[in-house]
Each structure stands twice: as structure tokens, then as C-alpha cells.
Backbone as ProteinMPNN parsed JSONL, in Angstrom:
{"seq_chain_A": "XXXXXXXXXXXXXXXXXXXXXXXXXXXXXXXXXXXXXXXXXXXXXXXXXXXXXXXXXXXXXXXXXXXXXXXXXXXXXXXXXXXXXXXXXXXXXXXXXXXXXXXXXXXXXXXXXXXXXXXXXXXXXXXXXXXXXXXXXXXXXXXXXXXXXXXXXXXXXXXXXXXXXXXXXXXXXXXXXXXXXXXXXXXXXXXXXXXXXXXXXXXXXXXXXX", "coords_chain_A": {"N_chain_A": [[-88.082, 43.955, -97.88], [-84.526, 43.848, -97.597], [-82.864, 46.299, -95.975], [-79.984, 48.1, -96.367], [-77.286, 50.077, -95.217], [-75.499, 52.527, -97.131], [-72.2, 53.509, -97.762], [-69.606, 55.977, -98.334], [-66.143, 56.085, -99.38], [-64.923, 57.37, -97.297], [-66.205, 56.669, -95.013], [-68.703, 57.878, -94.691], [-72.157, 58.035, -94.396], [-74.24, 57.697, -97.141], [-76.667, 56.98, -98.062], [-79.169, 54.385, -98.58], [-79.567, 50.927, -99.529], [-81.817, 48.765, -101.079], [-82.125, 45.37, -100.736], [-82.783, 42.094, -102.05], [-85.07, 40.104, -100.23], [-85.178, 37.328, -100.468], [-82.603, 36.564, -100.772], [-81.009, 37.956, -98.918], [-82.398, 37.904, -96.546], [-82.823, 35.372, -95.289], [-83.899, 32.58, -93.397], [-81.735, 31.34, -90.965], [-80.053, 28.255, -90.81], [-78.186, 26.59, -88.693], [-77.099, 23.964, -88.809], [-76.978, 23.393, -91.517], [-75.198, 25.31, -92.468], [-72.959, 24.428, -91.104], [-72.535, 21.954, -92.345], [-71.808, 22.709, -94.992], [-69.526, 24.281, -94.572], [-67.865, 22.361, -93.437], [-67.557, 20.677, -95.623], [-66.16, 22.385, -97.35], [-63.734, 22.774, -95.931], [-62.845, 20.156, -95.837], [-62.337, 19.694, -98.519], [-60.07, 21.178, -98.852], [-58.076, 19.754, -97.671], [-54.992, 18.083, -98.046], [-54.508, 15.36, -97.895], [-52.26, 13.732, -98.072], [-50.806, 12.412, -96.173], [-48.851, 9.699, -94.976], [-47.766, 6.436, -94.024], [-45.376, 3.737, -93.708], [-46.171, 0.417, -94.445], [-45.622, -3.104, -93.742], [-45.031, -4.015, -96.237], [-43.565, -2.042, -97.429], [-41.394, -1.24, -95.926], [-37.901, -1.153, -95.826], [-35.646, -3.919, -95.89], [-35.378, -6.716, -93.537], [-35.707, -9.176, -94.724], [-34.534, -11.571, -94.05], [-34.933, -14.248, -91.763], [-34.66, -13.535, -88.34], [-33.66, -15.321, -86.326], [-33.52, -18.886, -85.754], [-36.503, -20.885, -85.779], [-37.059, -22.561, -83.537], [-35.73, -23.562, -80.332], [-34.112, -21.543, -79.297], [-35.106, -20.307, -77.126], [-36.209, -17.872, -77.259], [-38.911, -15.71, -78.353], [-40.852, -16.496, -81.273], [-39.826, -15.14, -84.383], [-40.197, -13.591, -87.476], [-39.322, -11.534, -89.051], [-37.339, -8.601, -89.014], [-38.648, -6.319, -89.489], [-41.121, -6.264, -88.467], [-44.1, -4.876, -86.986], [-43.745, -4.95, -84.263], [-41.125, -4.52, -83.734], [-38.356, -2.289, -83.204], [-37.868, 0.231, -85.602], [-39.48, -1.005, -87.321], [-42.478, -1.662, -89.277], [-45.606, 0.228, -89.525], [-48.756, -0.284, -88.095], [-51.983, -0.104, -89.409], [-51.745, 2.604, -90.049], [-52.025, 6.063, -91.265], [-52.986, 6.542, -94.678], [-52.601, 7.816, -98.05], [-55.448, 9.678, -99.07], [-58.653, 10.826, -100.251], [-60.469, 13.425, -98.972], [-62.767, 14.721, -99.686], [-66.287, 15.365, -99.935], [-69.507, 15.271, -101.442], [-71.605, 18.101, -101.804], [-74.675, 19.283, -102.731], [-75.196, 21.719, -105.339], [-77.36, 23.516, -105.04], [-77.771, 23.403, -102.307], [-75.372, 24.48, -101.381], [-75.612, 27.079, -102.37], [-77.876, 27.929, -100.97], [-76.869, 27.874, -98.372], [-74.96, 29.912, -98.576], [-76.622, 32.102, -98.985], [-77.837, 32.107, -96.486], [-75.635, 32.674, -94.829], [-74.959, 35.269, -95.677], [-77.342, 36.534, -95.005], [-77.239, 36.346, -92.242], [-75.177, 38.125, -91.726], [-76.359, 40.514, -92.541], [-78.423, 40.688, -90.672], [-76.969, 41.012, -88.338], [-75.934, 43.466, -88.772], [-73.526, 43.627, -90.126], [-72.929, 43.61, -92.746], [-71.502, 45.585, -95.092], [-71.977, 48.168, -97.355], [-70.329, 49.841, -99.935], [-69.841, 52.71, -101.941], [-67.723, 52.781, -103.657], [-64.223, 52.014, -104.179], [-61.394, 53.948, -104.373], [-58.334, 53.831, -105.371], [-55.56, 55.297, -106.414], [-53.04, 54.272, -106.785], [-50.863, 51.483, -106.028], [-50.719, 51.136, -102.763], [-50.128, 50.345, -99.566], [-50.549, 51.805, -97.214], [-52.59, 53.562, -97.852], [-54.771, 51.874, -98.042], [-54.784, 50.924, -95.456], [-55.626, 53.212, -94.097], [-58.28, 53.433, -94.966], [-59.339, 51.054, -93.925], [-58.929, 51.568, -91.215], [-60.545, 53.868, -90.842], [-63.1, 52.776, -91.158], [-63.053, 50.985, -89.116], [-62.524, 48.258, -89.298], [-61.552, 44.995, -88.352], [-61.46, 42.288, -89.022], [-62.171, 41.704, -92.171], [-63.968, 40.885, -95.109], [-63.568, 41.727, -98.328], [-65.502, 42.157, -101.108], [-65.398, 42.087, -104.544], [-66.657, 43.062, -107.78], [-65.202, 42.615, -110.145], [-61.711, 41.882, -110.788], [-59.401, 44.014, -109.104], [-56.49, 45.376, -109.363], [-54.935, 47.337, -107.979], [-56.309, 47.602, -105.52], [-56.336, 44.947, -104.553], [-53.577, 44.307, -104.287], [-52.813, 46.305, -102.524], [-54.1, 45.575, -100.229], [-53.264, 43.063, -99.503], [-51.265, 42.569, -97.599], [-52.309, 43.28, -95.194], [-53.228, 42.295, -92.049], [-56.021, 40.174, -91.424], [-57.62, 41.164, -93.441], [-59.193, 40.354, -96.428], [-59.469, 40.031, -99.929], [-61.755, 39.253, -102.422], [-63.192, 38.125, -105.56], [-66.626, 38.393, -106.634], [-67.551, 36.022, -107.721], [-66.067, 34.168, -106.404], [-66.989, 34.068, -103.89], [-67.737, 32.566, -100.786], [-69.131, 30.369, -98.253], [-67.516, 29.776, -96.003], [-65.533, 31.857, -95.912], [-67.219, 34.073, -95.558], [-68.354, 33.591, -93.009], [-66.057, 33.46, -91.49], [-64.944, 36.02, -91.406], [-65.46, 39.118, -89.709], [-66.776, 41.368, -90.804], [-68.478, 41.798, -93.899], [-67.749, 43.277, -96.874], [-69.028, 45.028, -99.559], [-69.129, 46.397, -102.852], [-71.704, 48.523, -104.143], [-72.693, 47.738, -106.677], [-71.627, 45.19, -106.754], [-73.025, 43.845, -104.748], [-75.568, 43.765, -105.901], [-74.981, 42.159, -108.056], [-74.292, 39.752, -106.811], [-76.721, 39.245, -105.63], [-78.295, 38.824, -107.909], [-77.085, 36.508, -108.921], [-77.377, 34.593, -106.832], [-80.072, 34.656, -106.471], [-81.183, 33.63, -108.699], [-83.363, 31.372, -110.128], [-84.761, 30.787, -107.812], [-87.746, 29.759, -106.304]], "CA_chain_A": [[-86.751, 44.17, -98.474], [-83.418, 44.056, -96.671], [-82.388, 47.666, -96.141], [-78.59, 48.152, -95.911], [-76.703, 51.41, -95.37], [-74.47, 52.705, -98.155], [-71.19, 54.469, -97.334], [-68.544, 56.285, -99.286], [-64.833, 55.597, -98.965], [-64.527, 58.073, -96.073], [-67.108, 56.204, -93.966], [-69.857, 58.767, -94.536], [-73.366, 57.392, -94.901], [-74.768, 58.494, -98.252], [-77.975, 56.463, -98.47], [-79.439, 52.981, -98.285], [-79.82, 50.073, -100.688], [-82.774, 47.685, -100.818], [-81.683, 44.091, -101.276], [-83.861, 41.109, -102.123], [-85.169, 39.289, -99.011], [-84.957, 35.903, -100.725], [-81.16, 36.334, -100.734], [-80.388, 38.595, -97.761], [-83.225, 37.749, -95.341], [-83.164, 33.959, -95.252], [-83.78, 31.994, -92.064], [-80.448, 30.649, -90.836], [-80.047, 26.902, -90.259], [-76.772, 26.352, -88.353], [-76.61, 22.646, -89.213], [-76.68, 23.424, -92.952], [-73.947, 26.067, -92.578], [-71.899, 23.542, -90.627], [-72.284, 20.948, -93.383], [-71.119, 23.304, -96.131], [-68.181, 24.658, -94.128], [-67.109, 21.117, -93.281], [-67.224, 20.215, -96.973], [-65.111, 23.264, -97.87], [-62.472, 22.495, -95.258], [-62.424, 18.817, -96.248], [-61.803, 19.792, -99.878], [-58.749, 21.809, -98.783], [-57.09, 18.839, -97.1], [-54.16, 17.456, -99.07], [-54.68, 13.918, -97.818], [-51.028, 13.083, -98.536], [-50.1, 11.767, -95.063], [-48.633, 8.298, -95.299], [-46.747, 5.693, -93.287], [-45.0, 2.512, -94.409], [-46.568, -0.885, -93.93], [-44.547, -4.102, -93.885], [-44.71, -4.206, -97.648], [-42.746, -0.946, -97.945], [-40.215, -0.983, -95.099], [-36.749, -1.83, -96.409], [-34.959, -4.89, -95.042], [-36.225, -7.706, -92.879], [-35.96, -10.338, -95.571], [-34.003, -12.801, -93.436], [-35.47, -14.576, -90.448], [-33.612, -13.132, -87.39], [-33.111, -16.524, -85.713], [-34.288, -20.06, -86.106], [-37.834, -20.932, -85.18], [-37.109, -23.247, -82.252], [-34.501, -23.918, -79.632], [-33.333, -20.412, -78.754], [-35.75, -19.793, -75.912], [-36.828, -16.565, -77.547], [-40.169, -15.779, -79.086], [-40.713, -16.645, -82.719], [-39.719, -13.886, -85.137], [-40.006, -13.875, -88.895], [-38.752, -10.382, -89.751], [-36.97, -7.461, -88.157], [-39.492, -5.169, -89.855], [-42.438, -6.452, -87.857], [-44.524, -3.697, -86.206], [-43.319, -5.087, -82.87], [-39.701, -4.22, -83.633], [-37.895, -0.92, -83.457], [-37.541, 0.397, -87.009], [-40.4, -1.793, -88.126], [-43.581, -1.005, -89.972], [-46.702, 0.793, -88.728], [-50.019, -0.979, -88.347], [-53.194, 0.719, -89.543], [-51.402, 4.018, -90.081], [-52.709, 6.834, -92.315], [-52.596, 6.359, -96.071], [-53.162, 8.89, -98.887], [-56.875, 9.533, -99.33], [-59.391, 12.027, -100.648], [-61.437, 13.715, -97.916], [-63.907, 15.491, -100.184], [-67.605, 14.756, -100.089], [-70.326, 16.127, -102.291], [-72.761, 18.858, -101.324], [-75.364, 19.768, -103.928], [-75.025, 23.145, -105.629], [-78.46, 24.289, -104.459], [-77.536, 23.471, -100.863], [-74.277, 25.443, -101.185], [-76.144, 28.429, -102.599], [-78.76, 28.257, -99.842], [-76.011, 28.169, -97.224], [-74.363, 31.231, -98.795], [-77.684, 33.087, -98.71], [-77.995, 32.142, -95.026], [-74.48, 33.349, -94.247], [-75.119, 36.702, -95.964], [-78.489, 37.004, -94.226], [-76.77, 36.5, -90.864], [-74.393, 39.365, -91.676], [-77.312, 41.632, -92.605], [-79.132, 40.734, -89.392], [-76.04, 41.505, -87.315], [-75.457, 44.772, -89.24], [-72.112, 43.449, -90.468], [-72.763, 43.729, -94.199], [-71.212, 46.996, -95.373], [-71.979, 48.514, -98.771], [-69.529, 51.029, -100.221], [-70.121, 53.133, -103.328], [-66.549, 52.52, -104.491], [-62.88, 52.196, -103.642], [-60.603, 54.673, -105.36], [-56.921, 53.81, -105.024], [-54.853, 55.665, -107.645], [-51.808, 53.505, -106.905], [-50.72, 50.393, -105.065], [-50.133, 51.724, -101.562], [-50.748, 49.692, -98.421], [-50.976, 52.759, -96.187], [-53.889, 54.115, -98.252], [-55.773, 50.878, -97.67], [-54.831, 50.887, -93.988], [-56.437, 54.346, -93.654], [-59.681, 53.08, -95.202], [-59.684, 50.03, -92.93], [-58.972, 52.23, -89.913], [-61.723, 54.75, -90.795], [-64.295, 51.949, -90.983], [-62.922, 50.193, -87.895], [-62.538, 46.822, -89.606], [-60.461, 44.169, -87.849], [-61.459, 41.142, -89.939], [-63.149, 42.076, -93.189], [-63.909, 40.259, -96.429], [-63.954, 42.721, -99.335], [-65.975, 41.425, -102.277], [-65.395, 42.938, -105.732], [-67.305, 42.49, -108.961], [-64.094, 42.141, -110.975], [-60.393, 42.085, -110.179], [-58.889, 45.379, -108.987], [-55.099, 45.128, -109.009], [-54.486, 48.291, -106.966], [-56.935, 47.278, -104.24], [-55.916, 43.622, -104.101], [-52.182, 44.35, -103.863], [-52.699, 47.203, -101.381], [-54.723, 44.965, -99.044], [-52.848, 41.676, -99.258], [-50.382, 42.448, -96.437], [-52.987, 43.769, -93.993], [-53.792, 41.139, -91.325], [-57.463, 40.146, -91.227], [-58.329, 41.689, -94.608], [-59.104, 39.482, -97.593], [-60.185, 40.551, -101.09], [-62.147, 38.204, -103.374], [-64.207, 38.471, -106.546], [-67.942, 37.909, -106.22], [-67.753, 34.642, -108.146], [-65.312, 33.318, -105.492], [-67.594, 34.219, -102.566], [-68.096, 31.27, -100.222], [-69.691, 30.391, -96.901], [-66.46, 29.787, -94.987], [-64.957, 33.2, -95.811], [-68.23, 34.994, -95.006], [-68.484, 33.353, -91.576], [-64.765, 33.661, -90.836], [-64.663, 37.445, -91.231], [-66.483, 39.845, -88.937], [-67.54, 42.21, -91.727], [-68.443, 41.532, -95.338], [-67.807, 44.59, -97.527], [-69.316, 44.901, -100.989], [-69.55, 47.559, -103.621], [-73.14, 48.46, -104.402], [-72.913, 46.925, -107.867], [-71.286, 43.808, -106.443], [-74.151, 43.277, -103.994], [-76.643, 43.477, -106.852], [-74.525, 41.026, -108.866], [-74.441, 38.575, -105.948], [-78.17, 39.04, -105.505], [-78.778, 38.239, -109.167], [-76.547, 35.144, -109.061], [-77.941, 33.689, -105.837], [-81.522, 34.669, -106.548], [-81.628, 33.007, -109.947], [-83.957, 30.038, -110.009], [-85.507, 30.601, -106.56], [-89.205, 29.785, -106.465]], "C_chain_A": [[-85.711, 44.373, -97.374], [-82.808, 45.423, -96.96], [-80.991, 47.79, -95.524], [-78.024, 49.54, -96.188], [-75.596, 51.407, -96.425], [-73.517, 53.81, -97.717], [-70.277, 54.827, -98.5], [-67.212, 55.836, -98.687], [-64.364, 56.223, -97.658], [-65.424, 57.745, -94.889], [-68.208, 57.216, -93.652], [-71.07, 58.076, -95.159], [-74.001, 58.272, -95.97], [-76.117, 57.976, -98.748], [-78.168, 55.027, -98.022], [-79.711, 52.231, -99.592], [-80.785, 48.972, -100.275], [-82.299, 46.419, -101.519], [-82.792, 43.054, -101.15], [-83.895, 40.237, -100.867], [-84.919, 37.803, -99.244], [-83.468, 35.546, -100.765], [-80.557, 36.828, -99.426], [-81.254, 38.58, -96.503], [-83.743, 36.316, -95.246], [-82.98, 33.442, -93.826], [-82.524, 31.128, -92.001], [-80.645, 29.285, -90.186], [-78.591, 26.528, -89.959], [-76.245, 25.004, -88.835], [-76.26, 22.605, -90.696], [-75.391, 24.205, -93.204], [-72.769, 25.188, -92.167], [-71.525, 22.503, -91.686], [-71.447, 21.515, -94.523], [-69.698, 23.72, -95.751], [-67.306, 23.422, -93.974], [-66.678, 20.572, -94.637], [-66.102, 21.066, -97.573], [-63.759, 22.942, -97.256], [-61.941, 21.114, -95.636], [-61.783, 18.863, -97.63], [-60.406, 20.412, -99.891], [-57.666, 20.859, -98.279], [-56.304, 18.134, -98.204], [-54.33, 15.945, -99.081], [-53.451, 13.144, -98.241], [-50.263, 12.407, -97.405], [-49.992, 10.269, -95.322], [-47.585, 7.697, -94.375], [-46.471, 4.389, -94.046], [-45.526, 1.272, -93.675], [-45.411, -1.864, -94.133], [-44.12, -4.287, -95.336], [-43.704, -3.175, -98.157], [-41.505, -0.638, -97.105], [-39.033, -1.794, -95.639], [-36.103, -2.774, -95.399], [-35.919, -5.931, -94.485], [-36.493, -8.939, -93.695], [-35.509, -11.655, -94.95], [-34.628, -13.007, -92.064], [-34.387, -14.321, -89.398], [-32.933, -14.309, -86.693], [-34.022, -17.705, -86.018], [-35.566, -20.14, -85.284], [-37.813, -21.5, -83.764], [-35.721, -23.372, -81.62], [-33.713, -22.775, -79.046], [-33.899, -19.914, -77.426], [-36.409, -18.443, -76.107], [-38.121, -16.745, -78.326], [-39.903, -15.907, -80.574], [-40.653, -15.269, -83.397], [-39.408, -14.21, -86.587], [-39.344, -12.739, -89.642], [-38.401, -9.301, -88.751], [-37.799, -6.224, -88.476], [-40.94, -5.362, -89.394], [-42.825, -5.191, -87.084], [-44.107, -3.765, -84.739], [-41.877, -4.654, -82.654], [-39.432, -2.738, -83.856], [-37.425, -0.814, -84.904], [-38.449, -0.397, -87.919], [-41.507, -0.955, -88.729], [-44.601, -0.434, -88.985], [-47.981, 0.073, -89.115], [-51.162, 0.025, -88.41], [-52.885, 2.222, -89.515], [-52.118, 4.734, -91.22], [-52.133, 6.569, -93.69], [-53.201, 7.5, -96.899], [-54.633, 8.626, -99.207], [-57.478, 10.874, -99.7], [-60.497, 12.258, -99.629], [-62.724, 14.372, -98.425], [-65.19, 14.669, -100.153], [-68.527, 15.768, -100.75], [-71.436, 16.82, -101.508], [-73.402, 19.477, -102.557], [-75.234, 21.278, -104.086], [-76.121, 23.985, -104.99], [-78.3, 24.435, -102.942], [-76.428, 24.482, -100.559], [-74.779, 26.875, -101.36], [-77.059, 28.868, -101.465], [-77.939, 28.622, -98.618], [-75.361, 29.539, -97.366], [-75.385, 32.327, -98.558], [-77.895, 33.228, -97.196], [-76.855, 32.917, -94.367], [-74.565, 34.864, -94.471], [-76.276, 37.299, -95.163], [-78.099, 37.226, -92.769], [-75.967, 37.792, -90.714], [-75.309, 40.597, -91.725], [-78.005, 41.799, -91.253], [-78.262, 41.306, -88.29], [-75.444, 42.867, -87.675], [-73.958, 44.733, -89.555], [-71.887, 43.335, -91.973], [-72.633, 45.207, -94.525], [-71.186, 47.203, -96.883], [-71.236, 49.827, -98.968], [-69.757, 51.41, -101.685], [-68.927, 52.928, -104.243], [-65.254, 52.697, -103.721], [-62.028, 52.839, -104.725], [-59.156, 54.738, -104.874], [-56.119, 54.093, -106.294], [-53.57, 54.869, -107.862], [-51.804, 52.391, -105.868], [-49.988, 50.932, -103.846], [-50.855, 51.143, -100.342], [-51.267, 50.701, -97.406], [-52.3, 53.439, -96.556], [-55.006, 53.156, -97.85], [-55.906, 50.783, -96.16], [-55.685, 52.03, -93.452], [-57.926, 54.042, -93.831], [-60.151, 52.074, -94.152], [-59.826, 50.645, -91.546], [-60.202, 53.122, -89.774], [-62.998, 53.951, -90.539], [-64.242, 51.119, -89.699], [-62.975, 48.696, -88.129], [-61.328, 46.137, -88.984], [-60.322, 42.908, -88.703], [-62.556, 41.403, -90.961], [-62.879, 41.339, -94.495], [-64.438, 41.267, -97.437], [-64.278, 41.988, -100.625], [-66.089, 42.396, -103.452], [-66.132, 42.255, -106.87], [-66.265, 41.87, -109.883], [-62.783, 42.425, -110.265], [-60.008, 43.563, -110.197], [-57.458, 45.26, -108.466], [-54.609, 46.054, -107.905], [-55.017, 47.935, -105.586], [-56.41, 45.947, -103.693], [-54.486, 43.643, -103.57], [-51.985, 45.267, -102.656], [-53.194, 46.549, -100.098], [-54.095, 43.639, -98.647], [-51.942, 41.508, -98.043], [-51.014, 42.962, -95.148], [-53.627, 42.578, -93.279], [-55.308, 41.262, -91.169], [-58.269, 40.633, -92.408], [-58.109, 40.751, -95.793], [-59.971, 40.051, -98.703], [-60.481, 39.399, -102.04], [-63.104, 38.787, -104.41], [-65.528, 37.835, -106.142], [-68.178, 36.46, -106.639], [-66.956, 33.655, -107.288], [-65.877, 33.386, -104.066], [-68.045, 32.861, -102.046], [-68.483, 31.404, -98.753], [-68.594, 30.528, -95.846], [-65.868, 31.18, -94.811], [-65.943, 34.19, -95.196], [-68.327, 34.83, -93.495], [-67.189, 33.631, -90.824], [-64.507, 35.125, -90.519], [-65.818, 38.156, -90.529], [-67.373, 40.673, -89.851], [-67.39, 41.71, -93.166], [-68.698, 42.861, -96.044], [-68.008, 44.371, -99.021], [-69.524, 46.277, -101.603], [-71.034, 47.409, -103.915], [-73.448, 47.569, -105.608], [-72.607, 45.455, -107.629], [-72.423, 43.126, -105.705], [-75.299, 42.91, -104.925], [-76.278, 42.292, -107.74], [-74.669, 39.723, -108.082], [-75.919, 38.226, -105.79], [-78.743, 38.372, -106.744], [-78.333, 36.785, -109.301], [-77.219, 34.172, -108.094], [-79.46, 33.627, -105.889], [-82.069, 33.98, -107.768], [-82.173, 31.595, -109.673], [-84.713, 29.787, -108.726], [-87.011, 30.697, -106.841], [-89.866, 30.103, -105.132]], "O_chain_A": [[-85.99, 44.995, -96.349], [-82.301, 45.67, -98.054], [-80.822, 47.61, -94.318], [-78.25, 50.112, -97.255], [-74.864, 50.431, -96.587], [-73.945, 54.904, -97.348], [-70.179, 54.108, -99.494], [-67.18, 55.267, -97.596], [-63.498, 55.667, -96.982], [-65.412, 58.45, -93.88], [-68.595, 57.389, -92.496], [-71.018, 57.598, -96.292], [-74.269, 59.45, -95.736], [-76.65, 58.476, -99.739], [-77.42, 54.518, -97.187], [-80.04, 52.83, -100.615], [-80.595, 48.323, -99.246], [-82.098, 46.401, -102.733], [-83.631, 43.13, -100.252], [-82.867, 39.685, -100.473], [-84.498, 37.093, -98.331], [-83.111, 34.368, -100.788], [-79.671, 36.173, -98.877], [-80.883, 39.182, -95.495], [-84.947, 36.083, -95.137], [-82.031, 33.815, -93.136], [-82.284, 30.293, -92.873], [-81.309, 29.162, -89.156], [-77.843, 26.185, -90.875], [-75.083, 24.897, -89.227], [-75.355, 21.874, -91.1], [-74.583, 23.818, -94.049], [-71.715, 25.206, -92.803], [-70.348, 22.211, -91.895], [-70.49, 20.882, -94.971], [-68.767, 23.528, -96.534], [-66.131, 23.442, -94.342], [-65.566, 20.065, -94.784], [-65.2, 20.539, -98.225], [-62.755, 22.846, -97.963], [-60.73, 20.92, -95.745], [-60.805, 18.162, -97.89], [-59.641, 20.199, -100.832], [-56.476, 21.129, -98.442], [-56.882, 17.649, -99.176], [-54.301, 15.318, -100.14], [-53.568, 12.016, -98.721], [-49.177, 11.875, -97.638], [-50.929, 9.648, -95.825], [-46.629, 8.369, -93.99], [-47.246, 3.993, -94.917], [-45.348, 1.111, -92.468], [-44.352, -1.49, -94.635], [-42.984, -4.669, -95.619], [-43.061, -3.387, -99.185], [-40.654, 0.144, -97.529], [-39.164, -2.994, -95.88], [-36.023, -2.47, -94.209], [-37.08, -6.027, -94.884], [-37.422, -9.686, -93.39], [-36.033, -12.72, -95.279], [-34.824, -12.057, -91.306], [-33.281, -14.841, -89.543], [-31.719, -14.275, -86.494], [-35.149, -17.535, -86.481], [-35.679, -19.527, -84.222], [-38.486, -20.969, -82.88], [-34.695, -23.296, -82.295], [-32.725, -23.013, -78.351], [-33.233, -19.18, -76.696], [-37.088, -17.938, -75.213], [-38.381, -17.809, -78.887], [-38.861, -15.481, -81.072], [-41.369, -14.349, -83.003], [-38.501, -14.983, -86.897], [-38.85, -12.938, -90.752], [-39.098, -9.115, -87.753], [-37.668, -5.197, -87.81], [-41.856, -4.699, -89.881], [-41.944, -4.501, -86.572], [-44.115, -2.748, -84.046], [-41.454, -4.443, -81.518], [-40.152, -2.043, -84.572], [-36.674, -1.664, -85.38], [-38.233, -0.464, -89.129], [-41.482, 0.276, -88.698], [-44.47, -0.595, -87.771], [-48.258, -0.154, -90.293], [-51.281, 0.9, -87.552], [-53.683, 3.013, -89.011], [-52.751, 4.087, -92.055], [-50.925, 6.391, -93.842], [-54.205, 8.088, -96.495], [-55.017, 7.512, -99.564], [-56.874, 11.924, -99.482], [-61.361, 11.403, -99.438], [-63.669, 14.553, -97.657], [-65.177, 13.45, -100.321], [-68.336, 16.978, -100.622], [-72.108, 16.216, -100.671], [-72.72, 20.132, -103.344], [-75.169, 22.018, -103.104], [-75.842, 25.056, -104.453], [-78.652, 25.467, -102.37], [-76.527, 25.249, -99.601], [-74.416, 27.769, -100.595], [-77.032, 30.025, -101.045], [-78.271, 29.569, -97.904], [-75.222, 30.258, -96.376], [-75.057, 33.37, -97.992], [-78.106, 34.331, -96.692], [-77.082, 33.716, -93.459], [-74.278, 35.646, -93.565], [-76.195, 38.436, -94.7], [-78.564, 38.172, -92.132], [-76.065, 38.473, -89.693], [-75.066, 41.591, -91.042], [-78.153, 42.915, -90.755], [-78.754, 42.006, -87.405], [-74.562, 43.367, -86.979], [-73.226, 45.684, -89.282], [-70.789, 43.003, -92.421], [-73.547, 45.989, -94.266], [-70.47, 46.508, -97.603], [-71.48, 50.803, -98.259], [-69.854, 50.544, -102.555], [-69.078, 52.9, -105.464], [-65.194, 53.435, -102.738], [-61.948, 52.342, -105.848], [-58.801, 55.597, -104.066], [-56.008, 53.225, -107.16], [-53.065, 54.795, -108.982], [-52.63, 52.363, -104.956], [-48.778, 51.158, -103.891], [-52.035, 51.413, -100.117], [-52.314, 50.479, -96.797], [-53.051, 53.846, -95.67], [-56.058, 53.581, -97.374], [-57.003, 50.586, -95.639], [-56.396, 51.854, -92.463], [-58.736, 54.352, -92.957], [-61.223, 52.227, -93.566], [-60.732, 50.29, -90.791], [-60.837, 53.141, -88.72], [-63.872, 54.392, -89.794], [-65.267, 50.609, -89.246], [-63.419, 47.944, -87.261], [-60.208, 46.64, -89.077], [-59.214, 42.509, -89.063], [-63.741, 41.328, -90.637], [-61.736, 41.19, -94.927], [-65.616, 41.622, -97.407], [-63.433, 41.281, -101.173], [-66.791, 43.403, -103.366], [-66.222, 41.028, -106.922], [-66.425, 40.741, -110.345], [-62.753, 43.129, -109.255], [-60.255, 44.27, -111.173], [-57.242, 45.067, -107.269], [-53.933, 45.601, -106.982], [-54.279, 47.96, -104.601], [-56.081, 45.84, -102.511], [-54.207, 43.064, -102.52], [-51.085, 45.035, -101.848], [-52.764, 46.917, -99.005], [-54.367, 43.135, -97.557], [-51.854, 40.406, -97.501], [-50.34, 43.068, -94.124], [-54.49, 41.915, -93.855], [-55.816, 42.329, -90.823], [-59.495, 40.53, -92.39], [-56.974, 40.4, -96.117], [-61.087, 40.505, -98.449], [-59.578, 38.654, -102.421], [-63.745, 39.811, -104.172], [-65.55, 36.855, -105.397], [-68.929, 35.744, -105.978], [-67.135, 32.444, -107.415], [-65.296, 32.816, -103.143], [-68.664, 32.089, -102.778], [-68.201, 32.412, -98.104], [-68.729, 31.309, -94.904], [-65.714, 31.643, -93.681], [-65.552, 35.048, -94.405], [-68.377, 35.824, -92.771], [-67.22, 33.997, -89.649], [-63.919, 35.443, -89.486], [-66.988, 37.833, -90.732], [-68.593, 40.678, -89.69], [-66.32, 41.264, -93.581], [-69.734, 43.494, -95.839], [-67.262, 43.631, -99.664], [-70.026, 47.196, -100.957], [-71.56, 46.297, -103.932], [-74.359, 46.744, -105.558], [-73.238, 44.577, -108.217], [-72.754, 41.975, -105.988], [-75.929, 41.866, -104.759], [-77.147, 41.513, -108.134], [-75.115, 38.712, -108.625], [-76.304, 37.057, -105.816], [-79.574, 37.469, -106.646], [-79.105, 35.931, -109.74], [-77.588, 33.063, -108.479], [-80.067, 32.668, -105.412], [-83.276, 33.763, -107.877], [-81.506, 30.758, -109.064], [-85.261, 28.701, -108.54], [-87.472, 31.607, -107.531], [-91.093, 30.172, -105.052]]}, "name": "protein", "num_of_chains": 1, "seq": "XXXXXXXXXXXXXXXXXXXXXXXXXXXXXXXXXXXXXXXXXXXXXXXXXXXXXXXXXXXXXXXXXXXXXXXXXXXXXXXXXXXXXXXXXXXXXXXXXXXXXXXXXXXXXXXXXXXXXXXXXXXXXXXXXXXXXXXXXXXXXXXXXXXXXXXXXXXXXXXXXXXXXXXXXXXXXXXXXXXXXXXXXXXXXXXXXXXXXXXXXXXXXXXXXX"}
């Protein structure tokens, strides 16, 4: 079993939690993590970059000069790619960068990413966050007490007070457990979960493993 320390909001250790090894003690395969992260980043690309080909550049309908007798090179349009103000050859066009990665592969990669955090002692379990109001300085104190510089806080359900208190703190990101992904886990130094959230993630990622 993966044994992870449990803290309270004041960074006092209050016990440990046993987590399933099939989710939090998986052998890490860097090439698989790389594949899934690449797929995530590709899916974020807008793919809207575009340049005009000869078909779309305005003007150039009249032949600039006659074909022969001028001593100059032949020219059929002022919108040729050879001319200033002309079209672009082989330039970027709108496209979709996404490529498919199977769900089981994505889940395996997420288990690997979480396992890496456990191995590096960077998975932090907290018994709860209690913020009576939306106040950034209260969240800053918690972050300072734990010494987090880049932390991903994973919640079971939305917590308006916590989310709004943390959104302006650099390096801190709050997500629900169903939005947990490989890129965010690897991007942040620490992954912080409530005890119940960790068990929920364990149940979701451990389902169907043989």
C-alpha cells in the first residue's frame, strides 16, 4: 500500500492514509506520459493561423505587361508570390491538431503521474480546507505554512470560497477531481488532495483494473 502523510490546515501531521498501489504505486513510463501530455497540448491549439494564397489575395487580375518585347521577365499577375504584396506559398492554413489517445492509456498515464508524486513525496493529503469567506490572504497563509510554490489543489466538488480565494495566487491552481489530468499534475510541484478526494480518485482510476 502507498502510505501518504495526512495534514491538517495548519500543516500539522495528524496521521497517514493507505492508498491503493495499483493507482499510486505504478511504474512510470516517461514515453507514455510524453504522449498524453503532447495530446493534451495539441488539443489546446486553436489551429486558426492562416495566410492568403493566390486565390484569396485581392487584385492582380490584369497582366502587368505584355508577354514579349519588353525585355523583362514574363509576369501574369502582380499577386504572384514573387511580388511584393503577393500571396504566400505553402503557408499555414486552419487545421485541427488533435490526435486520439485511448481512454485506458490516458488513465494509466494519470496513475503514473500520481505515482511519481507519491514517490517524490510531493502528494499532500489534507483533512480539509476551512475558509469562512472569500479572502485571498487566508489562502496565502495556508500556502505559506505548507511552503507551496506551485501546487495543484484537487477538490471532490466545487468550493467557491477556496476557488475564488486561490485564483489570484501565482502558481496555485484549484480543480475538481473529475478535471484532474496528467499535464497539470506534472506541471505543478505539489499535488494537494483532501482525504476524501484521494479516495474518490482512487476509486475512479482503479475501476476496471485487472
